[in-house]
N, C-alpha and C positions, 0 to 999 in steps of 0.2 A: 683414316686408316690407310696405309700404303700397302699395295698388293706385293707380296713377296713370291719368289719361285718356291714351289713346294720341294722339299727335301725328302728323298725316299727313305723308308725305314731301313735300318741296316740288319744283318743277320741276327745280332743279339736282341734287337728290339721285336723282331719277328718271333724268336724262340720265347722271349718273355710274354708277349702277347698270347702266343699258344698256350704257355703254362697258366696264364691267368684264366683261361677258359675251364680249367679243371677246377671244380667247386672246393676241392680241398688242398690246392696246391699251396706250398709255403708263401708263394708270392702273392697269391690271393688273400691269404690270410693276414699277411703284413700289411697289404693294401686296406683291408678292412680296419686293422687297428689304427693305420694313420688317418683314415677318412671318418672313422666311426661309424661307417655304413658298409653292410655286406651287400655285395652285387647279387642279383637274381641268378639262379642256377644257368639260365639261358641267356646270360647277358650278351649283347652284341659287342663287336669290335669298338664300335663308336661309344659304348657305355663304359667300357673297360678303359678306353683311352681318355674319356672325359674325366673318370675317377683318377687316373694317374696324373692328369694335368692339374687336378684340384689338390692332390697330395703334394705335388711338386709347388704348386703356388703357395700352399700353406706352409711347407718347409721354408720357402724363400722368405715369406713374410715373417716367420718366426725368427730367422737368421738376421733379418734386417732388424728387428726389434731388439734382439739379443746384442748385436753389434752397436745399435744406436745407444742402449742403456749403458753397455761397457764404456763407451766413449763418453758419454755424459758423466758417469761415475769417476772415470779417470780424470775429468776436468775439475771435479770438486777439490777445492781446497779446505784447509783445517777448519776455517770458519764456517764453511758450507757445512761440513760434516757436524760440527759442534751445534748449529742451528737445527739440523735434521733430527740428532740425537735428543735435543731438549724439546723439540716439537712433538716427536713420538711419545715422550713421556707426558707431556701437556695432553695430548689427544687421548692417550690410555686413560689418564686421570678424569678426564670429562666422560669418557664412554662409562667407566665404572659409577660414575655418580648419575647415570641415567641418560647420558648423552647430553646434558645441559652445558652450554658453552657460556662463557662470561662475555 
């Protein structure tokens, strides 16, 4: 891993971090919804920043997956779509029969 020069936090970043220290702030509630975890009441700056990084990483990962899926779907031709439709019907039929496959 290369070493990079650190970039200082801007005023908006500092304001957001300060708001994150309030246990009932909208920012903190949104972060809890995004990460699925609530921070402890006395969470440190490092804990809050780590949670923000996790939320950002998860959002980026989700965006990559969504974009990749959309590109894959756009590349499908009529034959691909017909096959997938037929396959779904075949899979559903086998699940209804107790999951047995021919």
